[in-house]
Biopython code that builds the backbone (N, CA, C, O; Angstrom):
import numpy as np
from Bio.PDB.StructureBuilder import StructureBuilder

atoms = [
    (1, "MET", "N", (0.729, 6.039, 4.340)),
    (1, "MET", "CA", (0.537, 6.367, 6.069)),
    (1, "MET", "C", (-0.947, 5.890, 6.665)),
    (1, "MET", "O", (-2.045, 6.322, 6.314)),
    (2, "LEU", "N", (-0.671, 4.913, 7.628)),
    (2, "LEU", "CA", (-1.604, 4.244, 8.567)),
    (2, "LEU", "C", (-1.972, 5.566, 8.806)),
    (2, "LEU", "O", (-2.875, 6.045, 8.121)),
    (3, "THR", "N", (-1.306, 6.382, 9.850)),
    (3, "THR", "CA", (-2.069, 7.697, 10.641)),
    (3, "THR", "C", (-2.984, 8.468, 9.730)),
    (3, "THR", "O", (-3.535, 9.455, 10.218)),
    (4, "GLN", "N", (-3.261, 8.108, 8.281)),
    (4, "GLN", "CA", (-4.042, 9.242, 7.692)),
    (4, "GLN", "C", (-5.356, 8.299, 7.602)),
    (4, "GLN", "O", (-6.416, 8.862, 7.329)),
    (5, "VAL", "N", (-5.354, 6.998, 7.799)),
    (5, "VAL", "CA", (-6.329, 6.702, 7.888)),
    (5, "VAL", "C", (-7.143, 6.266, 9.421)),
    (5, "VAL", "O", (-8.350, 6.223, 9.657)),
    (6, "THR", "N", (-5.968, 5.974, 10.321)),
    (6, "THR", "CA", (-6.224, 5.763, 11.381)),
    (6, "THR", "C", (-5.335, 6.532, 12.539)),
    (6, "THR", "O", (-4.453, 5.979, 13.194)),
    (7, "PRO", "N", (-5.737, 7.921, 12.668)),
    (7, "PRO", "CA", (-4.428, 8.744, 13.459)),
    (7, "PRO", "C", (-4.420, 7.913, 15.026)),
    (7, "PRO", "O", (-3.359, 7.750, 15.628)),
    (8, "GLY", "N", (-5.419, 7.546, 15.441)),
    (8, "GLY", "CA", (-4.964, 6.625, 16.819)),
    (8, "GLY", "C", (-3.902, 6.203, 16.697)),
    (8, "GLY", "O", (-3.103, 6.379, 17.616)),
    (9, "TYR", "N", (-3.539, 5.549, 15.607)),
    (9, "TYR", "CA", (-2.145, 4.251, 15.634)),
    (9, "TYR", "C", (-1.229, 5.195, 16.233)),
    (9, "TYR", "O", (-0.574, 4.587, 17.081)),
    (10, "ALA", "N", (-0.873, 6.477, 16.165)),
    (10, "ALA", "CA", (0.303, 7.339, 16.565)),
    (10, "ALA", "C", (-0.767, 8.676, 17.652)),
    (10, "ALA", "O", (-1.172, 9.789, 17.318)),
    (11, "GLY", "N", (-0.897, 8.034, 18.770)),
    (11, "GLY", "CA", (-1.460, 8.790, 19.530)),
    (11, "GLY", "C", (-0.842, 10.479, 19.846)),
    (11, "GLY", "O", (-1.489, 11.503, 20.066)),
    (12, "ASP", "N", (0.214, 10.329, 19.786)),
    (12, "ASP", "CA", (1.092, 11.645, 19.734)),
    (12, "ASP", "C", (1.497, 12.736, 18.341)),
    (12, "ASP", "O", (2.346, 13.619, 18.213)),
    (13, "GLY", "N", (0.460, 12.190, 17.438)),
    (13, "GLY", "CA", (0.486, 13.176, 16.612)),
    (13, "GLY", "C", (1.468, 13.011, 15.253)),
    (13, "GLY", "O", (1.554, 13.665, 14.214)),
    (14, "ARG", "N", (2.164, 11.826, 15.763)),
    (14, "ARG", "CA", (3.056, 11.513, 14.801)),
    (14, "ARG", "C", (2.829, 11.082, 13.182)),
    (14, "ARG", "O", (1.655, 11.436, 13.074)),
    (15, "ALA", "N", (3.183, 10.562, 11.892)),
    (15, "ALA", "CA", (2.710, 9.701, 11.262)),
    (15, "ALA", "C", (3.453, 8.337, 11.327)),
    (15, "ALA", "O", (4.681, 8.273, 11.391)),
    (16, "LEU", "N", (2.745, 7.392, 11.310)),
    (16, "LEU", "CA", (3.103, 6.226, 11.189)),
    (16, "LEU", "C", (2.875, 5.595, 9.708)),
    (16, "LEU", "O", (1.806, 5.463, 9.113)),
    (17, "ILE", "N", (4.044, 5.280, 9.331)),
    (17, "ILE", "CA", (4.131, 4.420, 7.839)),
    (17, "ILE", "C", (4.477, 3.418, 7.773)),
    (17, "ILE", "O", (5.376, 3.049, 8.529)),
    (18, "SER", "N", (3.856, 2.463, 6.747)),
    (18, "SER", "CA", (3.986, 1.134, 6.850)),
    (18, "SER", "C", (4.434, 0.275, 5.099)),
    (18, "SER", "O", (3.768, 0.441, 4.077)),
    (19, "THR", "N", (5.421, -0.409, 5.184)),
    (19, "THR", "CA", (5.755, -0.788, 3.628)),
    (19, "THR", "C", (5.953, -2.384, 3.869)),
    (19, "THR", "O", (6.188, -3.153, 4.801)),
    (20, "SER", "N", (5.686, -2.425, 2.299)),
    (20, "SER", "CA", (5.881, -4.113, 2.213)),
    (20, "SER", "C", (6.763, -4.076, 0.989)),
    (20, "SER", "O", (6.756, -3.345, -0.001)),
    (21, "VAL", "N", (7.873, -5.554, 1.530)),
    (21, "VAL", "CA", (8.700, -5.520, 0.461)),
    (21, "VAL", "C", (8.996, -7.372, -0.042)),
    (21, "VAL", "O", (9.405, -8.349, 0.584)),
    (22, "LEU", "N", (8.573, -7.168, -1.364)),
    (22, "LEU", "CA", (8.610, -9.079, -1.619)),
    (22, "LEU", "C", (10.148, -9.506, -2.012)),
    (22, "LEU", "O", (11.026, -9.051, -2.744)),
    (23, "GLY", "N", (10.030, -10.376, -1.325)),
    (23, "GLY", "CA", (11.643, -11.181, -1.490)),
    (23, "GLY", "C", (12.437, -10.539, -0.599)),
    (23, "GLY", "O", (13.595, -10.519, -1.014)),
    (24, "ALA", "N", (12.325, -10.094, 0.278)),
    (24, "ALA", "CA", (13.483, -9.636, 1.015)),
    (24, "ALA", "C", (14.212, -10.539, 1.565)),
    (24, "ALA", "O", (13.670, -11.301, 2.366)),
    (25, "GLY", "N", (15.694, -10.682, 1.256)),
    (25, "GLY", "CA", (16.824, -11.751, 1.613)),
    (25, "GLY", "C", (16.883, -12.243, 3.152)),
    (25, "GLY", "O", (15.872, -12.064, 3.830)),
    (26, "ALA", "N", (17.783, -12.730, 3.618)),
    (26, "ALA", "CA", (18.046, -12.867, 4.893)),
    (26, "ALA", "C", (19.036, -11.779, 5.748)),
    (26, "ALA", "O", (19.484, -11.997, 6.874)),
    (27, "GLU", "N", (19.299, -10.390, 4.829)),
    (27, "GLU", "CA", (19.935, -9.389, 5.261)),
    (27, "GLU", "C", (18.811, -8.544, 6.018)),
    (27, "GLU", "O", (17.596, -8.708, 5.911)),
    (28, "ASP", "N", (19.365, -7.764, 6.674)),
    (28, "ASP", "CA", (18.517, -6.565, 7.057)),
    (28, "ASP", "C", (17.920, -5.320, 6.185)),
    (28, "ASP", "O", (18.560, -4.269, 6.141)),
    (29, "PRO", "N", (16.787, -5.448, 5.553)),
    (29, "PRO", "CA", (16.269, -4.871, 4.738)),
    (29, "PRO", "C", (15.999, -3.114, 5.128)),
    (29, "PRO", "O", (15.548, -2.235, 4.395)),
    (30, "GLU", "N", (16.395, -3.044, 6.339)),
    (30, "GLU", "CA", (15.500, -1.500, 6.950)),
    (30, "GLU", "C", (16.146, -0.510, 5.853)),
    (30, "GLU", "O", (15.566, 0.100, 4.955)),
    (31, "PRO", "N", (17.590, -0.528, 6.203)),
    (31, "PRO", "CA", (18.615, 0.680, 5.444)),
    (31, "PRO", "C", (18.102, 0.877, 3.991)),
    (31, "PRO", "O", (17.842, 1.994, 3.544)),
    (32, "ALA", "N", (17.963, -0.362, 3.224)),
    (32, "ALA", "CA", (17.930, 0.045, 1.613)),
    (32, "ALA", "C", (16.132, 0.137, 1.583)),
    (32, "ALA", "O", (15.739, 0.513, 0.479)),
    (33, "VAL", "N", (15.061, -0.125, 2.538)),
    (33, "VAL", "CA", (13.866, 0.759, 2.500)),
    (33, "VAL", "C", (13.469, 2.070, 2.746)),
    (33, "VAL", "O", (12.492, 2.737, 2.403)),
    (34, "ARG", "N", (14.662, 2.323, 3.560)),
    (34, "ARG", "CA", (14.535, 3.408, 4.305)),
    (34, "ARG", "C", (15.006, 4.619, 2.697)),
    (34, "ARG", "O", (14.433, 5.555, 2.139)),
    (35, "ARG", "N", (16.256, 3.924, 2.510)),
    (35, "ARG", "CA", (16.720, 4.837, 1.294)),
    (35, "ARG", "C", (15.555, 5.122, 0.066)),
    (35, "ARG", "O", (15.608, 6.133, -0.634)),
    (36, "ARG", "N", (14.779, 4.355, -0.045)),
    (36, "ARG", "CA", (13.613, 4.113, -1.039)),
    (36, "ARG", "C", (12.771, 4.965, -0.779)),
    (36, "ARG", "O", (12.447, 5.908, -1.501)),
    (37, "LEU", "N", (12.296, 4.655, 0.421)),
    (37, "LEU", "CA", (11.316, 5.356, 1.157)),
    (37, "LEU", "C", (11.651, 7.054, 0.838)),
    (37, "LEU", "O", (10.920, 7.762, 0.145)),
    (38, "ALA", "N", (12.976, 7.534, 1.540)),
    (38, "ALA", "CA", (13.296, 8.975, 0.873)),
    (38, "ALA", "C", (12.631, 9.604, -0.614)),
    (38, "ALA", "O", (11.982, 10.595, -0.949)),
    (39, "VAL", "N", (13.177, 8.468, -1.227)),
    (39, "VAL", "CA", (13.123, 8.600, -2.784)),
    (39, "VAL", "C", (11.043, 8.816, -3.230)),
    (39, "VAL", "O", (10.383, 9.546, -3.970)),
    (40, "LEU", "N", (10.807, 7.905, -2.436)),
    (40, "LEU", "CA", (9.366, 7.948, -2.799)),
    (40, "LEU", "C", (8.478, 9.447, -2.152)),
    (40, "LEU", "O", (7.817, 10.251, -2.809)),
    (41, "TYR", "N", (8.719, 9.446, -0.854)),
    (41, "TYR", "CA", (8.218, 10.497, -0.269)),
    (41, "TYR", "C", (8.755, 11.803, -0.448)),
    (41, "TYR", "O", (8.259, 12.859, -0.055)),
    (42, "ALA", "N", (10.051, 11.595, -1.217)),
    (42, "ALA", "CA", (10.746, 13.017, -1.233)),
    (42, "ALA", "C", (10.651, 13.688, -0.122)),
    (42, "ALA", "O", (10.056, 14.763, -0.037)),
    (43, "ALA", "N", (11.359, 12.980, 1.034)),
    (43, "ALA", "CA", (11.777, 13.211, 2.389)),
    (43, "ALA", "C", (12.671, 12.718, 2.907)),
    (43, "ALA", "O", (12.996, 11.616, 2.466)),
    (44, "ASP", "N", (13.450, 13.280, 4.033)),
    (44, "ASP", "CA", (14.899, 12.965, 4.730)),
    (44, "ASP", "C", (14.527, 11.960, 5.521)),
    (44, "ASP", "O", (14.179, 12.402, 6.615)),
    (45, "THR", "N", (14.420, 10.379, 5.420)),
    (45, "THR", "CA", (14.292, 9.337, 6.079)),
    (45, "THR", "C", (15.135, 9.401, 7.559)),
    (45, "THR", "O", (14.541, 8.760, 8.427)),
    (46, "ALA", "N", (16.062, 9.872, 7.904)),
    (46, "ALA", "CA", (17.703, 9.710, 8.690)),
    (46, "ALA", "C", (16.562, 9.603, 10.206)),
    (46, "ALA", "O", (16.570, 8.724, 11.067)),
    (47, "GLY", "N", (15.939, 10.445, 10.140)),
    (47, "GLY", "CA", (15.814, 10.918, 11.319)),
    (47, "GLY", "C", (14.087, 10.080, 11.667)),
    (47, "GLY", "O", (13.414, 10.485, 12.616)),
    (48, "TRP", "N", (13.636, 9.048, 10.853)),
    (48, "TRP", "CA", (12.715, 8.244, 11.129)),
    (48, "TRP", "C", (13.118, 7.015, 12.126)),
    (48, "TRP", "O", (14.054, 6.221, 12.032)),
    (49, "GLU", "N", (12.066, 7.131, 13.142)),
    (49, "GLU", "CA", (12.211, 5.805, 13.660)),
    (49, "GLU", "C", (11.342, 4.623, 13.474)),
    (49, "GLU", "O", (10.123, 4.458, 13.429)),
    (50, "HIS", "N", (12.627, 3.671, 13.357)),
    (50, "HIS", "CA", (12.516, 2.369, 13.366)),
    (50, "HIS", "C", (11.462, 1.709, 14.199)),
    (50, "HIS", "O", (11.798, 1.824, 15.378)),
    (51, "LEU", "N", (10.360, 1.087, 14.087)),
    (51, "LEU", "CA", (9.604, 0.382, 14.921)),
    (51, "LEU", "C", (9.932, -1.330, 15.010)),
    (51, "LEU", "O", (10.407, -1.845, 16.022)),
    (52, "ALA", "N", (9.621, -2.019, 13.889)),
    (52, "ALA", "CA", (9.858, -3.273, 13.660)),
    (52, "ALA", "C", (9.680, -3.572, 12.442)),
    (52, "ALA", "O", (8.846, -2.985, 11.752)),
    (53, "THR", "N", (10.706, -4.873, 11.839)),
    (53, "THR", "CA", (10.736, -5.454, 10.645)),
    (53, "THR", "C", (9.617, -6.893, 11.088)),
    (53, "THR", "O", (9.899, -7.561, 12.083)),
    (54, "CYS", "N", (8.689, -7.151, 10.452)),
    (54, "CYS", "CA", (8.097, -8.605, 10.466)),
    (54, "CYS", "C", (8.189, -9.392, 8.771)),
    (54, "CYS", "O", (7.771, -8.971, 7.692)),
    (55, "ARG", "N", (8.635, -10.178, 8.986)),
    (55, "ARG", "CA", (8.889, -11.087, 7.972)),
    (55, "ARG", "C", (7.887, -11.900, 7.848)),
    (55, "ARG", "O", (7.947, -12.736, 8.749)),
    (56, "VAL", "N", (6.825, -12.089, 7.038)),
    (56, "VAL", "CA", (5.866, -12.787, 6.458)),
    (56, "VAL", "C", (5.949, -13.865, 5.227)),
    (56, "VAL", "O", (5.816, -13.390, 4.099)),
    (57, "ARG", "N", (6.126, -15.060, 5.330)),
    (57, "ARG", "CA", (6.496, -15.475, 3.996)),
    (57, "ARG", "C", (5.423, -15.554, 3.068)),
    (57, "ARG", "O", (4.338, -15.772, 3.606)),
    (58, "ASP", "N", (5.407, -15.440, 1.831)),
    (58, "ASP", "CA", (4.630, -15.497, 0.707)),
    (58, "ASP", "C", (3.335, -14.872, 1.016)),
    (58, "ASP", "O", (2.296, -15.404, 0.625)),
    (59, "ALA", "N", (3.325, -13.484, 1.873)),
    (59, "ALA", "CA", (2.707, -13.278, 2.141)),
    (59, "ALA", "C", (1.830, -12.056, 0.670)),
    (59, "ALA", "O", (0.608, -12.007, 0.529)),
    (60, "LEU", "N", (2.766, -11.291, -0.150)),
    (60, "LEU", "CA", (2.511, -10.711, -1.056)),
    (60, "LEU", "C", (2.259, -11.677, -2.410)),
    (60, "LEU", "O", (3.010, -12.652, -2.444)),
    (61, "PRO", "N", (1.480, -11.574, -3.333)),
    (61, "PRO", "CA", (1.618, -12.110, -4.502)),
    (61, "PRO", "C", (2.756, -11.452, -5.199)),
    (61, "PRO", "O", (2.948, -10.355, -4.675)),
    (62, "ALA", "N", (3.683, -11.712, -6.283)),
    (62, "ALA", "CA", (4.491, -11.315, -6.856)),
    (62, "ALA", "C", (3.765, -10.513, -8.314)),
    (62, "ALA", "O", (3.020, -11.065, -9.124)),
    (63, "MET", "N", (4.157, -9.315, -8.341)),
    (63, "MET", "CA", (3.626, -8.539, -9.568)),
    (63, "MET", "C", (4.576, -7.996, -10.489)),
    (63, "MET", "O", (4.925, -6.817, -10.556)),
    (64, "PRO", "N", (5.049, -9.158, -11.342)),
    (64, "PRO", "CA", (5.804, -8.354, -12.300)),
    (64, "PRO", "C", (5.233, -7.580, -13.229)),
    (64, "PRO", "O", (4.132, -7.572, -13.779)),
    (65, "PRO", "N", (6.323, -6.848, -13.302)),
    (65, "PRO", "CA", (5.861, -5.552, -14.671)),
    (65, "PRO", "C", (5.918, -6.426, -15.956)),
    (65, "PRO", "O", (6.507, -7.501, -16.065)),
    (66, "PRO", "N", (5.234, -5.803, -16.865)),
    (66, "PRO", "CA", (4.661, -4.376, -16.533)),
    (66, "PRO", "C", (2.898, -4.784, -15.638)),
    (66, "PRO", "O", (1.902, -5.161, -16.255)),
    (67, "HIS", "N", (2.957, -4.606, -14.416)),
    (67, "HIS", "CA", (1.213, -4.996, -13.915)),
    (67, "HIS", "C", (0.700, -3.335, -13.753)),
    (67, "HIS", "O", (1.267, -2.347, -13.286)),
    (68, "PRO", "N", (-0.710, -3.554, -14.402)),
    (68, "PRO", "CA", (-1.115, -2.241, -14.227)),
    (68, "PRO", "C", (-1.314, -2.093, -12.844)),
    (68, "PRO", "O", (-1.579, -3.030, -12.092)),
    (69, "LEU", "N", (-1.184, -0.896, -12.499)),
    (69, "LEU", "CA", (-1.568, -0.213, -10.843)),
    (69, "LEU", "C", (-2.946, 0.330, -10.693)),
    (69, "LEU", "O", (-3.413, 0.627, -9.593)),
    (70, "THR", "N", (-3.657, 0.467, -11.940)),
    (70, "THR", "CA", (-5.023, 0.381, -11.537)),
    (70, "THR", "C", (-5.740, -0.298, -12.869)),
    (70, "THR", "O", (-5.414, -0.535, -14.032)),
    (71, "ARG", "N", (-7.065, -0.498, -11.908)),
    (71, "ARG", "CA", (-7.671, -1.083, -13.365)),
    (71, "ARG", "C", (-9.126, -0.322, -12.841)),
    (71, "ARG", "O", (-9.286, -0.184, -11.628)),
    (72, "PRO", "N", (-10.027, 0.094, -13.660)),
    (72, "PRO", "CA", (-11.478, 0.302, -13.663)),
    (72, "PRO", "C", (-12.294, -0.658, -13.000)),
    (72, "PRO", "O", (-12.281, -1.853, -13.296)),
    (73, "GLY", "N", (-13.133, -0.063, -11.945)),
    (73, "GLY", "CA", (-14.123, -1.329, -11.077)),
    (73, "GLY", "C", (-15.200, -1.621, -11.683)),
    (73, "GLY", "O", (-15.620, -2.653, -11.161)),
    (74, "ARG", "N", (-15.934, -1.262, -12.559)),
    (74, "ARG", "CA", (-16.997, -1.058, -13.344)),
    (74, "ARG", "C", (-16.757, -2.136, -14.452)),
    (74, "ARG", "O", (-16.008, -1.862, -15.390)),
    (75, "LEU", "N", (-17.298, -3.210, -14.381)),
    (75, "LEU", "CA", (-17.407, -4.122, -15.231)),
    (75, "LEU", "C", (-18.796, -4.456, -16.192)),
    (75, "LEU", "O", (-18.801, -5.106, -17.238)),
    (76, "THR", "N", (-19.780, -3.917, -15.624)),
    (76, "THR", "CA", (-20.758, -3.599, -16.519)),
    (76, "THR", "C", (-21.536, -2.931, -15.836)),
    (76, "THR", "O", (-21.422, -2.714, -14.629)),
    (77, "ALA", "N", (-22.660, -2.433, -16.784)),
    (77, "ALA", "CA", (-23.681, -1.200, -16.006)),
    (77, "ALA", "C", (-23.936, -1.042, -14.797)),
    (77, "ALA", "O", (-23.966, 0.014, -14.165)),
    (78, "ARG", "N", (-24.293, -2.997, -14.144)),
    (78, "ARG", "CA", (-24.809, -2.831, -12.715)),
    (78, "ARG", "C", (-23.960, -3.544, -11.873)),
    (78, "ARG", "O", (-24.315, -3.951, -10.767)),
    (79, "ARG", "N", (-22.647, -3.745, -12.438)),
    (79, "ARG", "CA", (-21.562, -5.133, -11.891)),
    (79, "ARG", "C", (-20.419, -3.967, -12.050)),
    (79, "ARG", "O", (-20.207, -3.268, -13.041)),
    (80, "TYR", "N", (-19.744, -3.961, -10.781)),
    (80, "TYR", "CA", (-18.584, -3.411, -10.118)),
    (80, "TYR", "C", (-17.214, -4.446, -9.448)),
    (80, "TYR", "O", (-17.408, -5.097, -8.421)),
    (81, "LEU", "N", (-16.260, -4.472, -9.960)),
    (81, "LEU", "CA", (-15.082, -5.268, -9.013)),
    (81, "LEU", "C", (-14.233, -4.552, -8.260)),
    (81, "LEU", "O", (-13.948, -3.417, -8.642)),
    (82, "ALA", "N", (-13.678, -5.060, -7.078)),
    (82, "ALA", "CA", (-12.821, -4.339, -6.008)),
    (82, "ALA", "C", (-12.179, -5.477, -5.667)),
    (82, "ALA", "O", (-12.818, -6.528, -5.644)),
    (83, "GLY", "N", (-11.049, -5.456, -5.402)),
    (83, "GLY", "CA", (-9.932, -6.262, -4.859)),
    (83, "GLY", "C", (-8.596, -6.078, -4.824)),
    (83, "GLY", "O", (-8.206, -5.671, -5.918)),
    (84, "ASP", "N", (-7.647, -6.216, -3.964)),
    (84, "ASP", "CA", (-6.410, -6.017, -4.516)),
    (84, "ASP", "C", (-5.592, -6.700, -5.687)),
    (84, "ASP", "O", (-4.473, -6.373, -6.081)),
    (85, "TYR", "N", (-6.296, -7.590, -6.095)),
    (85, "TYR", "CA", (-5.892, -8.064, -7.733)),
    (85, "TYR", "C", (-6.359, -7.048, -8.830)),
    (85, "TYR", "O", (-5.936, -7.360, -9.943)),
    (86, "ARG", "N", (-7.081, -5.973, -8.804)),
    (86, "ARG", "CA", (-7.353, -4.945, -9.126)),
    (86, "ARG", "C", (-6.317, -3.474, -9.350)),
    (86, "ARG", "O", (-6.530, -2.502, -10.075)),
    (87, "THR", "N", (-5.336, -3.709, -8.576)),
    (87, "THR", "CA", (-4.351, -2.622, -8.352)),
    (87, "THR", "C", (-3.169, -3.061, -7.794)),
    (87, "THR", "O", (-2.381, -3.602, -8.570)),
    (88, "THR", "N", (-2.766, -2.930, -6.313)),
    (88, "THR", "CA", (-1.485, -3.293, -5.776)),
    (88, "THR", "C", (-1.922, -5.005, -5.244)),
    (88, "THR", "O", (-3.138, -5.158, -5.355)),
    (89, "GLY", "N", (-1.275, -6.150, -4.762)),
    (89, "GLY", "CA", (-1.675, -7.036, -4.444)),
    (89, "GLY", "C", (-1.200, -6.863, -2.764)),
    (89, "GLY", "O", (-0.309, -7.590, -2.323)),
    (90, "SER", "N", (-1.930, -5.764, -1.825)),
    (90, "SER", "CA", (-1.625, -5.668, -0.478)),
    (90, "SER", "C", (-3.244, -5.623, 0.072)),
    (90, "SER", "O", (-4.208, -5.920, -0.634)),
    (91, "VAL", "N", (-3.306, -5.238, 1.316)),
    (91, "VAL", "CA", (-4.464, -4.589, 2.200)),
    (91, "VAL", "C", (-4.597, -3.364, 1.549)),
    (91, "VAL", "O", (-5.782, -3.093, 1.356)),
    (92, "GLN", "N", (-3.673, -2.375, 1.067)),
    (92, "GLN", "CA", (-4.151, -1.189, 0.774)),
    (92, "GLN", "C", (-4.798, -1.057, -0.642)),
    (92, "GLN", "O", (-5.775, -0.434, -1.057)),
    (93, "GLY", "N", (-3.631, -2.103, -1.378)),
    (93, "GLY", "CA", (-4.561, -2.236, -2.764)),
    (93, "GLY", "C", (-5.907, -2.424, -2.598)),
    (93, "GLY", "O", (-6.654, -1.723, -3.281)),
    (94, "ALA", "N", (-6.368, -3.204, -1.852)),
    (94, "ALA", "CA", (-7.520, -3.775, -1.615)),
    (94, "ALA", "C", (-8.601, -2.457, -1.386)),
    (94, "ALA", "O", (-9.549, -2.171, -2.118)),
    (95, "LEU", "N", (-8.178, -1.776, -0.193)),
    (95, "LEU", "CA", (-8.977, -0.830, 0.128)),
    (95, "LEU", "C", (-8.788, 0.322, -0.695)),
    (95, "LEU", "O", (-9.629, 1.158, -0.365)),
    (96, "ALA", "N", (-7.927, 0.815, -1.784)),
    (96, "ALA", "CA", (-7.974, 1.328, -2.640)),
    (96, "ALA", "C", (-8.983, 1.306, -3.797)),
    (96, "ALA", "O", (-9.668, 2.256, -4.174)),
    (97, "SER", "N", (-8.952, -0.178, -4.390)),
    (97, "SER", "CA", (-9.805, -0.721, -5.127)),
    (97, "SER", "C", (-11.437, -0.265, -4.673)),
    (97, "SER", "O", (-12.197, 0.420, -5.357)),
    (98, "GLY", "N", (-11.687, -0.796, -3.468)),
    (98, "GLY", "CA", (-12.401, -0.636, -3.047)),
    (98, "GLY", "C", (-13.801, 0.699, -3.017)),
    (98, "GLY", "O", (-15.028, 0.768, -3.075)),
    (99, "ALA", "N", (-12.227, 1.850, -2.848)),
    (99, "ALA", "CA", (-12.828, 3.363, -3.083)),
    (99, "ALA", "C", (-13.072, 3.351, -4.093)),
    (99, "ALA", "O", (-14.245, 3.597, -4.373)),
    (100, "ARG", "N", (-12.159, 3.077, -5.138)),
    (100, "ARG", "CA", (-12.295, 3.549, -6.652)),
    (100, "ARG", "C", (-13.905, 2.901, -6.965)),
    (100, "ARG", "O", (-14.858, 3.519, -7.438)),
    (101, "ALA", "N", (-13.861, 1.651, -6.591)),
    (101, "ALA", "CA", (-15.307, 1.261, -7.296)),
    (101, "ALA", "C", (-16.379, 1.762, -6.672)),
    (101, "ALA", "O", (-17.476, 1.506, -7.169)),
    (102, "ALA", "N", (-16.313, 2.588, -5.447)),
    (102, "ALA", "CA", (-17.609, 3.062, -4.863)),
    (102, "ALA", "C", (-17.569, 4.301, -5.540)),
    (102, "ALA", "O", (-18.623, 4.616, -6.093)),
    (103, "ARG", "N", (-16.615, 5.088, -5.637)),
    (103, "ARG", "CA", (-16.665, 6.170, -6.466)),
    (103, "ARG", "C", (-17.352, 6.407, -7.679)),
    (103, "ARG", "O", (-18.174, 7.298, -7.894)),
    (104, "GLU", "N", (-16.798, 5.210, -8.738)),
    (104, "GLU", "CA", (-17.524, 5.014, -9.940)),
    (104, "GLU", "C", (-18.806, 4.688, -9.711)),
    (104, "GLU", "O", (-19.603, 5.277, -10.441)),
    (105, "ILE", "N", (-19.327, 3.825, -8.814)),
    (105, "ILE", "CA", (-20.770, 3.693, -8.621)),
    (105, "ILE", "C", (-21.513, 5.101, -8.035)),
    (105, "ILE", "O", (-22.705, 5.314, -8.259)),
    (106, "LEU", "N", (-21.033, 5.631, -7.595)),
    (106, "LEU", "CA", (-21.692, 6.947, -6.935)),
    (106, "LEU", "C", (-21.620, 7.920, -8.566)),
    (106, "LEU", "O", (-22.714, 8.082, -9.108)),
    (107, "ALA", "N", (-20.740, 8.345, -9.071)),
    (107, "ALA", "CA", (-20.388, 8.723, -10.351)),
    (107, "ALA", "C", (-21.828, 8.344, -11.321)),
    (107, "ALA", "O", (-22.548, 9.236, -11.771)),
    (108, "ALA", "N", (-22.104, 6.781, -11.555)),
    (108, "ALA", "CA", (-22.960, 6.612, -12.049)),
    (108, "ALA", "C", (-24.348, 6.853, -11.763)),
    (108, "ALA", "O", (-25.044, 7.191, -12.721)),
    (109, "ILE", "N", (-24.897, 6.742, -10.614)),
    (109, "ILE", "CA", (-25.946, 7.214, -10.047)),
    (109, "ILE", "C", (-26.384, 8.534, -9.889)),
    (109, "ILE", "O", (-27.440, 8.767, -9.301)),
]
sb = StructureBuilder()
sb.init_structure("model")
sb.init_model(0)
sb.init_chain("A")
sb.init_seg("    ")
for serial, (resi, resn, name, xyz) in enumerate(atoms, 1):
    if name == "N":
        sb.init_residue(resn, " ", resi, " ")
    sb.init_atom(name, np.array(xyz, "f"), 0.0, 1.0, " ", f" {name:<3s}", serial, name[0])
structure = sb.get_structure()
């Protein structure tokens, strides 16, 4: 949920949610994405307002199963790794990986 990171993205206090879909075809993915988000968020998404669909060819790497969704950041006693390749191939994955590595560093000192 983007507004948990940057509340100003929805100045009226509403939540702004963004999602990525790998390999979407020519059809409109919004109805299927809305149904899946209802399951993931355990929420009724029927009243959610769809703002935009942006197609970015080859924007995300494929993550075929089994793909580990979390990997520790600590490589050695003084070396930590962070990046989307350590979790999910996305900006969110990169941020989550950096936060995890920072927590591991703080726990080690």
